[in-house]
C-alpha positions as CSV (number, residue, x, y, z in Angstrom):
1,M,95.6,76.0,103.0
2,E,93.1,77.9,105.2
3,S,95.8,80.4,106.3
4,L,96.7,81.2,102.7
5,S,93.1,81.4,101.6
6,E,92.5,83.9,104.3
7,I,95.3,86.1,103.1
8,A,94.2,85.8,99.4
9,E,90.6,86.6,100.1
10,T,91.5,89.6,102.3
11,A,93.6,91.0,99.5
12,L,90.7,90.6,97.1
13,F,88.5,92.5,99.5
14,S,91.1,95.3,99.6
15,A,90.0,96.2,96.1
16,H,86.5,97.1,97.4
17,L,87.6,99.7,100.0
18,T,87.3,103.5,99.7
19,K,90.4,105.5,99.3
20,N,92.6,102.4,98.9
21,V,95.0,100.8,96.4
22,P,94.5,97.0,96.3
23,T,97.1,95.0,98.0
24,S,99.0,92.7,95.5
25,L,100.3,89.3,96.5
26,V,102.8,86.8,95.2
27,F,102.7,83.3,96.8
28,I,106.2,81.8,96.9
29,G,106.6,78.1,97.8
30,P,108.1,74.8,96.6
31,S,107.2,73.3,93.3
32,G,104.0,71.2,93.7
33,A,102.9,73.0,96.8
34,G,99.5,74.0,95.4
35,K,100.2,77.7,94.7
36,S,98.5,77.8,91.3
37,K,95.5,75.8,92.6
38,L,95.1,78.3,95.4
39,V,95.2,81.4,93.1
40,M,92.9,79.9,90.4
41,Q,90.1,79.4,92.9
42,Y,89.3,83.1,92.7
43,Q,89.1,83.5,88.9
44,N,85.3,84.1,89.0
45,I,85.2,86.5,92.0
46,N,83.5,89.8,91.1
47,G,86.2,92.2,89.9
48,S,88.8,89.5,89.2
49,H,90.2,88.6,85.7
50,L,92.1,85.4,85.1
51,T,95.0,85.4,82.6
52,T,97.6,82.6,82.3
53,D,100.1,84.9,80.6
54,I,100.6,88.6,80.1
55,T,102.8,91.0,78.2
56,S,102.9,94.8,78.3
57,S,100.9,95.0,75.1
58,G,98.4,92.5,76.3
59,L,98.0,94.3,79.6
60,Q,97.4,97.6,77.7
61,E,94.8,96.0,75.5
62,L,93.1,94.4,78.5
63,L,92.8,97.6,80.5
64,S,91.9,99.8,77.6
65,N,88.9,97.4,76.9
66,D,87.7,98.1,80.5
67,P,86.5,101.7,80.5
68,L,84.1,101.1,83.4
69,G,87.0,99.8,85.6
70,K,85.3,96.5,86.3
71,I,88.7,94.7,86.6
72,K,90.0,95.3,90.1
73,F,92.3,92.2,90.4
74,L,94.4,90.3,87.8
75,I,94.8,86.6,88.7
76,I,98.0,85.1,87.2
77,P,98.2,81.5,88.4
78,D,101.8,80.8,87.5
79,F,104.2,83.7,87.2
80,N,106.8,81.3,86.0
81,V,105.0,81.5,82.6
82,V,105.4,85.3,82.5
83,L,109.1,85.0,83.4
84,S,109.7,82.7,80.4
85,H,109.5,85.6,77.9
86,R,112.7,87.0,76.4
87,A,114.5,89.6,78.6
88,S,113.4,92.7,76.7
89,T,109.7,91.7,76.7
90,L,109.9,90.7,80.4
91,Q,111.6,93.9,81.5
92,L,108.8,96.0,80.0
93,T,106.1,93.7,81.4
94,I,107.4,93.9,84.9
95,A,107.7,97.7,84.8
96,N,104.1,98.0,83.6
97,L,102.8,95.5,86.2
98,L,104.4,97.6,88.9
99,S,102.9,100.7,87.5
100,V,99.4,99.1,87.2
101,T,99.5,98.2,90.9
102,S,100.2,101.8,92.0
103,E,99.1,104.2,89.3
104,G,96.9,102.0,87.1
105,T,98.9,103.3,84.1
106,V,100.3,101.2,81.2
107,R,102.9,102.8,79.0
108,I,104.3,101.2,75.8
109,D,107.2,102.7,74.0
110,D,109.2,100.1,72.2
111,G,110.2,102.1,69.1
112,R,107.2,100.8,67.1
113,L,104.4,101.8,69.4
114,K,103.9,104.6,71.9
115,K,100.7,104.5,73.9
116,E,99.5,105.2,77.4
117,T,96.4,103.7,79.0
118,K,94.8,105.0,82.2
119,H,92.9,102.8,84.5
120,E,92.2,102.6,88.2
121,P,95.0,100.8,90.1
122,C,94.6,97.0,90.0
123,G,95.7,94.4,92.4
124,I,97.6,91.4,91.2
125,M,97.6,87.9,92.7
126,T,100.1,85.4,91.4
127,A,102.4,82.6,92.4
128,M,105.9,81.3,91.6
129,T,108.4,78.7,92.8
130,R,111.0,79.6,95.4
131,D,113.9,78.6,93.2
132,L,112.8,80.8,90.3
133,Y,112.1,83.7,92.7
134,S,115.7,83.5,94.0
135,L,116.9,84.2,90.4
136,F,115.0,87.4,90.1
137,A,114.6,88.8,93.6
138,R,117.8,90.8,93.8
139,K,117.1,92.7,90.6
140,W,113.4,93.2,91.6
141,A,114.5,94.6,95.0
142,V,116.1,97.5,93.1
143,L,112.8,98.1,91.2
144,G,110.8,98.1,94.5
145,F,109.0,94.8,93.7
146,N,108.5,94.0,97.4
147,R,106.9,97.3,98.0
148,R,104.3,96.7,95.4
149,F,103.8,92.9,95.8
150,L,103.5,91.6,99.3
151,P,105.6,88.3,99.3
152,I,104.0,85.3,101.0
153,Y,106.6,82.6,101.6
154,Y,105.4,79.2,102.8
155,D,106.2,75.6,103.2
156,Y,104.6,72.5,104.7
157,S,105.6,71.0,108.0
158,L,106.4,67.3,108.2
159,Q,103.1,66.6,110.0
160,T,101.1,68.4,107.2
161,R,103.0,66.5,104.5
162,Q,102.1,63.2,106.2
163,K,98.5,64.3,106.3
164,I,98.5,65.2,102.6
165,N,100.1,61.9,101.6
166,T,97.4,60.1,103.6
167,A,94.7,62.1,101.8
168,I,96.3,61.2,98.5
169,M,96.2,57.5,99.3
170,G,92.5,57.9,100.2
171,G,91.7,59.8,97.0
172,A,90.8,63.0,98.7
173,V,93.7,64.9,97.0
174,T,94.2,64.8,93.3
175,L,95.8,66.9,90.5
176,L,92.4,68.3,89.6
177,Q,91.8,72.0,90.2
178,L,90.0,73.1,93.4
179,A,86.4,74.1,93.2
180,R,86.0,77.8,92.3
181,A,85.6,79.8,95.5
182,A,82.3,81.6,96.0
183,V,83.2,84.8,97.9
184,P,80.6,87.5,97.6
185,M,82.2,90.9,97.1
186,P,80.5,94.3,97.8
187,K,78.8,95.9,94.9
188,K,80.3,99.3,95.7
189,E,83.3,100.5,97.6
190,V,83.0,100.4,101.4
191,D,84.5,102.7,104.0
192,V,86.1,100.7,106.9
193,V,87.6,102.9,109.7
194,I,90.6,102.4,111.9
195,N,90.4,104.3,115.2
196,H,93.5,106.1,116.6
197,A,94.4,103.4,119.2
198,M,94.2,100.6,116.6
199,G,96.1,102.7,114.1
200,Q,99.0,103.0,116.6
201,R,99.1,99.3,117.1
202,I,99.2,98.7,113.3
203,Q,102.0,101.3,113.0
204,L,104.2,99.3,115.4
205,L,103.7,96.2,113.3
206,S,104.8,98.0,110.1
207,D,108.3,98.1,111.4
208,E,108.4,94.3,111.7
209,L,107.1,93.9,108.1
210,A,109.6,96.5,106.8
211,N,112.3,94.4,108.4
212,N,111.0,91.1,107.0
213,I,110.8,92.1,103.4
214,G,114.4,93.4,103.6
215,Y,115.5,89.7,103.5
216,I,116.2,88.5,99.9
217,P,117.9,85.4,98.5
218,A,121.6,85.4,98.7
219,K,123.8,84.5,95.8
220,R,124.4,80.8,95.4
221,A,127.8,79.5,96.4
222,K,129.9,78.3,93.5
223,G,128.9,74.7,92.6
224,E,125.9,74.8,94.9
225,K,123.0,72.6,93.8
226,G,119.6,71.7,95.1
227,P,117.0,73.9,96.8
228,H,118.3,77.4,97.6
229,S,117.4,78.8,101.0
230,G,120.3,81.2,101.8
231,A,119.3,84.8,102.5
232,R,120.9,88.1,103.0
233,F,119.6,91.2,104.6
234,A,119.4,93.9,101.9
235,G,118.5,96.5,104.4
236,K,115.3,97.5,106.2
237,Q,112.7,99.1,104.0
238,L,111.2,102.4,104.9
239,E,108.1,101.5,106.8
240,F,105.7,103.8,105.0
241,T,104.6,101.4,102.3
242,P,104.5,98.4,104.7
243,H,102.4,100.6,107.0
244,L,99.9,101.4,104.2
245,A,99.8,97.7,103.2
246,L,99.0,96.6,106.8
247,R,96.3,99.2,107.1
248,S,94.8,98.1,103.8
249,M,94.8,94.4,104.8
250,A,93.4,95.2,108.3
251,R,90.5,97.2,106.7
252,A,89.9,94.5,104.1
253,H,89.9,91.7,106.8
254,A,87.3,93.7,108.7
255,L,85.2,94.0,105.5
256,R,85.6,90.3,104.9
257,R,84.1,89.7,108.3
258,G,81.3,92.1,107.7
259,H,82.5,94.8,110.1
260,G,82.8,98.6,109.5
261,D,85.8,99.1,111.7
262,V,89.0,97.3,112.5
263,Q,89.0,95.2,115.6
264,D,91.3,92.9,117.6
265,D,90.5,89.9,115.3
266,D,91.8,91.9,112.3
267,L,95.0,92.8,114.2
268,D,95.4,89.1,115.0
269,F,95.2,88.4,111.3
270,L,98.1,90.9,110.7
271,F,100.3,89.0,113.1
272,R,99.6,85.8,111.2
273,L,100.2,87.6,107.9
274,I,103.6,88.9,108.9
275,G,104.6,85.4,109.8
276,F,104.6,84.6,106.1
277,T,106.7,87.6,104.9
278,R,110.3,86.7,105.6
279,Y,112.3,84.8,102.9
280,D,114.5,82.7,105.2
281,R,111.6,81.9,107.6
282,P,108.7,80.8,105.4
283,G,105.4,80.3,107.2
284,Q,104.8,76.7,108.1
285,L,101.4,75.1,107.2
């Protein structure tokens, strides 16, 4: 899981950059692929807050009780739980989660309660199964979900699956949660710079990312059963938001390595990251 851990930790560091909105992630993979275990490792990281479920009212209460803005990232191990709420509750929750990731604002207006809570924008890290994502992705594309949450699609290669099964037989892999990660975060926001030449190279990559996130699940054929992998191209996204996301992740990766400027190693990371962002070509571990 090293590749996914690198992506997850880089996103967490993005919340500690100056003049930056944290990059939110949703890990999308097969059932039993360790998504929730991966995300839950980071529940005790400075600035992170773990919640197993969330509604719009719960989100409003959580952020209103954080006047100092200590919460920079919400960790939701299994987004399938959030999606189990009734449609009216879920619709408002999704709308407010999208708002929190960009504006930091939660608005509730359900006829009984009208309230608005201001907070600094928060990143969200969550995970869900590929099959459930396929049921919601088309509707979320209209809402701009893939512009606010960077989707990380992944699967295991046959060789990796064999290694995992060998580790299971040897007792090295169990259903127990992974040890909580110890990733020291900066105590204050840090400015990481991107020089002009590096910025141009990142801008070229943003076109590829914009193209990748334009692929969403296709409708199932009548009577189709089993895992769903069909995709359709909904249209290339404008590259502005992908460009900003890549600049954020490049700066955060440099910060994670302890550097004050973006270098070739950070650009190499962006290449690896983009390899996990196309629905019909999940990154292989």
